[in-house]
C-alpha positions in Angstrom: 0.0 0.0 0.0 1.4 3.4 -1.0 1.6 6.6 1.0 -1.4 8.1 -0.7 -3.4 5.2 0.7 -1.5 5.2 4.0 -2.0 8.9 4.6 -5.7 8.1 4.5 -5.9 4.4 5.3 -3.6 4.6 8.2 -6.3 6.7 9.9 -8.8 4.2 8.5 -7.5 1.5 10.8 -10.8 1.4 12.6 -12.5 0.2 9.4 -10.0 -2.7 9.3 -10.5 -3.5 12.9 -14.2 -3.7 12.4 -13.6 -6.9 10.5 -12.3 -8.7 13.6 -13.9 -10.4 16.6 -16.5 -8.6 18.6 -14.2 -7.6 21.5 -11.5 -6.4 19.2 -13.8 -3.9 17.5 -14.5 -2.0 20.7 -11.1 -2.3 22.2 -9.3 -1.8 18.8 -11.3 1.3 17.8 -10.6 3.0 21.1 -6.9 2.5 20.5 -7.0 3.1 16.8 -5.6 6.6 16.8 -2.5 5.4 18.6 -2.2 2.4 16.3 -2.6 4.6 13.3 0.1 6.9 14.5 2.6 4.1 15.1 1.8 2.6 11.7 2.1 5.9 9.8 5.2 7.0 11.6 6.8 3.7 10.6 6.4 4.8 7.0 7.2 8.5 7.3 9.4 8.9 10.4 8.0 12.2 11.6 10.4 14.6 13.3 9.7 16.4 16.5 8.2 19.4 14.8 5.9 17.3 12.5 4.7 14.9 15.2 2.1 17.0 17.0 0.5 18.1 13.6 0.2 14.4 12.5 -1.2 13.3 15.8 -3.7 16.1 15.8 -4.9 15.2 12.3 -5.3 11.6 13.2 -7.2 12.4 16.4 -9.5 14.8 14.5 -10.2 12.3 11.8 -11.3 9.6 14.3 -13.6 12.0 16.2 -15.3 12.8 12.8 -15.2 9.1 11.8 -17.0 7.9 14.9 -19.8 10.3 14.4 -20.1 10.5 10.7 -19.2 7.0 9.5 -19.9 4.4 12.1 -23.7 4.8 11.9 -23.4 4.2 8.1 -21.3 1.2 8.6 -23.8 -0.2 11.1 -26.7 0.4 8.8 -24.8 -1.2 5.9 -24.1 -4.3 8.0 -27.8 -4.5 9.0 -28.8 -4.3 5.3 -26.4 -7.1 4.4 -27.5 -9.2 7.3 -31.1 -8.9 6.3 -30.3 -10.5 2.9 -28.0 -13.4 3.7 -30.6 -16.0 4.8 -31.4 -16.8 1.1 -29.3 -17.2 -2.0 -27.2 -14.4 -3.4 -26.3 -13.2 -6.9 -23.1 -11.8 -8.1 -25.0 -8.5 -8.8 -26.1 -8.3 -5.1 -22.6 -8.8 -3.8 -21.1 -6.2 -6.2 -23.9 -3.7 -5.2 -22.9 -4.2 -1.5 -19.3 -3.5 -2.5 -20.2 -0.4 -4.4 -22.4 0.8 -1.4 -19.6 0.4 1.1 -17.1 2.2 -1.3 -19.6 5.1 -1.5 -19.9 5.2 2.3 -16.1 5.1 2.8 -15.3 7.7 0.1 -15.9 10.7 2.4 -13.5 9.3 4.9 -10.7 9.4 2.3 -11.7 12.9 1.2 -11.6 14.1 4.8 -8.3 12.3 5.4 -6.8 14.1 2.3 -8.0 17.4 3.7 -6.4 16.8 7.1 -3.3 15.4 5.6 -2.4 18.6 3.6 -0.7 20.5 6.5 1.1 17.4 7.5 2.3 16.5 4.0 3.5 20.1 3.3 5.8 19.8 6.4 7.6 16.7 5.1 11.0 16.8 3.5 13.6 14.7 1.7 14.6 12.7 4.8 11.0 11.5 5.0 10.9 10.6 1.3 14.1 8.6 1.6 12.6 6.8 4.7 9.4 6.1 2.8 11.3 4.7 -0.2 13.1 2.3 2.1 9.9 1.3 3.8 8.3 0.7 0.4 11.1 -1.6 -0.5 10.7 -3.5 2.8 7.0 -3.7 2.5 7.2 -5.0 -1.1 9.7 -7.7 -0.1 7.2 -8.8 2.7 4.4 -9.0 0.2 6.5 -10.9 -2.3 7.1 -13.5 0.4 3.4 -13.8 1.1 2.0 -13.5 -2.5 4.8 -14.1 -5.0 6.5 -17.3 -3.8 8.9 -18.7 -6.5 7.4 -22.2 -5.9 4.0 -22.0 -7.6 2.6 -24.8 -5.5 3.6 -22.9 -2.4 2.0 -19.8 -3.8 -1.2 -21.6 -4.5 -1.3 -23.2 -1.1 -0.8 -19.8 0.6 -3.7 -18.3 -1.4 -6.0 -21.1 -0.6 -5.1 -20.9 3.1 -5.8 -17.1 3.2 -9.1 -17.5 1.5 -10.3 -20.4 3.8 -9.3 -18.3 6.8 -11.4 -15.3 5.6 -14.4 -17.5 4.8 -14.2 -19.2 8.2 -14.1 -15.9 10.0 -17.6 -15.2 8.7 -19.2 -18.6 8.2 -17.4 -20.8 10.7 -16.3 -24.3 9.7 -15.7 -25.0 6.0 -16.5 -28.5 4.7 -14.6 -30.5 2.0 -17.0 -29.5 -0.8 -16.5 -25.8 0.0 -12.7 -26.3 0.2 -12.8 -27.7 -3.3 -14.9 -24.7 -4.4 -12.3 -22.4 -2.9 -9.5 -24.3 -4.6 -11.2 -24.2 -8.0 -11.8 -20.5 -7.6 -8.1 -19.8 -6.8 -7.1 -21.9 -9.8 -9.3 -19.9 -12.2 -9.0 -16.5 -10.6 -7.8 -13.7 -12.8 -5.7 -12.4 -9.9 -2.1 -11.8 -11.2 0.3 -11.0 -8.4 3.1 -10.1 -10.8 1.0 -7.4 -12.4 -0.4 -6.3 -9.0 3.2 -5.8 -7.8 4.2 -3.8 -10.9 1.2 -1.6 -10.5 1.9 -1.1 -6.8 5.5 -0.1 -7.5 4.3 2.3 -10.3 1.9 4.0 -7.9 4.7 4.2 -5.3 6.9 6.0 -7.8 4.0 8.3 -8.7 3.4 9.1 -5.0 7.0 9.9 -4.3 7.3 12.1 -7.3 4.1 14.0 -6.5 5.0 14.5 -2.9 8.5 15.7 -3.7 7.0 18.1 -6.1 4.6 19.5 -3.5 7.6 20.0 -1.2 9.8 21.6 -3.8 7.4 24.1 -5.4 5.1 26.8 -3.9 1.6 25.4 -3.7 -1.7 26.3 -2.2 -3.7 24.2 0.2 -6.3 23.6 -2.5 -3.7 22.4 -5.0 -2.1 20.0 -2.5 -5.5 18.6 -1.5 -6.3 18.0 -5.2 -3.0 16.1 -5.6 -3.7 13.9 -2.5 -7.2 13.2 -3.7 -5.9 12.2 -7.1 -3.3 9.9 -5.6 -5.9 8.2 -3.3 -8.3 7.8 -6.3 -5.6 6.1 -8.3 -5.1 3.5 -5.6 -8.5 1.9 -6.1 -9.2 3.2 -9.6 -6.0 2.9 -11.5 -5.3 5.6 -14.1 -3.6 3.0 -16.3 -6.4 1.8 -18.7 -5.1 -1.7 -19.0 -4.8 -2.2 -15.2 -8.2 -0.6 -14.6 -9.7 -3.1 -17.0 -8.0 -5.8 -15.0 -9.3 -4.4 -11.7 -12.9 -4.5 -13.0 -12.5 -8.0 -14.3 -11.1 -9.1 -10.9 -13.9 -7.4 -9.0 -16.6 -9.1 -11.1 -14.9 -12.4 -10.6 -14.7 -11.9 -6.8 -18.4 -10.9 -6.6 -19.3 -14.1 -8.4 -17.1 -16.2 -6.1 -18.5 -14.7 -3.0 -22.1 -15.4 -4.2 -21.2 -19.0 -5.1 -19.5 -19.5 -1.8 -22.5 -18.2 0.1 -24.9 -20.3 -1.9 -22.9 -23.4 -0.9 -23.4 -22.7 2.8 -25.6 -24.6 5.2 -28.3 -23.0 7.4 -25.9 -23.3 10.3 -23.2 -21.5 8.5 -25.6 -18.7 7.4 -26.7 -18.3 11.1 -23.1 -18.0 12.0 -22.6 -15.3 9.4 -25.8 -13.6 10.5 -24.6 -13.6 14.2 -21.2 -12.4 13.2 -22.6 -9.4 11.3 -24.9 -8.7 14.2 -22.0 -8.7 16.6 -20.1 -6.2 14.5 -23.2 -4.0 14.1 -23.9 -4.1 17.8 -20.3 -3.1 18.6 -20.5 -0.1 16.2 -23.7 1.1 17.7 -22.3 0.7 21.2 -19.3 2.9 20.2 -21.8 5.5 18.7 -23.9 5.4 21.9 -20.8 5.8 24.1 -19.7 8.9 22.1 -23.2 10.4 22.3 -23.1 10.0 26.1 -19.7 11.6 26.3 -20.9 14.5 24.2 -24.0 14.9 26.4 -21.9 14.9 29.6 -19.6 17.6 28.2 -22.5 19.9 27.2 
């Protein structure tokens, strides 16, 4: 993940934590600003003058996110939960994906806005540190996704997918494991092309950020640059890679629908209960914030 995403997604750690166990959602979200800071600092290495500005932006984003976004996440989970007792279509799954992207988009926009004063304070030492961290992160991802032994690569992909499915549906039977394996074998996912695109975006990011630091720029111009970089993360500006992204998204929607339709009533109850737990945790966080605000008034 490049800095354009990290400047935003680092302070979107809460959204990632929401896809964990019930207890981790509440505990993790309360600690998310600190976790986001540690994560982002690991990539940028803020100096003493930059640190308070970065921490303030992270804290401000989470205050906004708890009030503006968590209710929408909870409603989205409730809507999904209400539809998983029956069979699903690929179109339904893609619509859910589009809905959550629409919900999350303001979070990236606000993160870009808050990131501008932070980004404009960064300098060459940070860009060199970021370059080194990119290299380290790419090496880590190569070990996880680009094993030289294709059998090992396939096994790792199957293992990751089974783990994700089990997190939602509980136990996976042999027939479903075969479905997962067949899906991995026919998936259009190309880790080599993914890595090339990742590195291209990283170069684009470093070039754009260095340019912002080197040339006089307004807050509005800097925000436009950050928004563009963020947008290119999930909607590539390379036409061929964008076509690949769309193809992969369509395939993934189809796989999720087929996987769901293979599940038993017990597995669907497990998914229903899991989604309810996440929704309940989010609403509890919202209620806690409302109580705190009332107490302060």
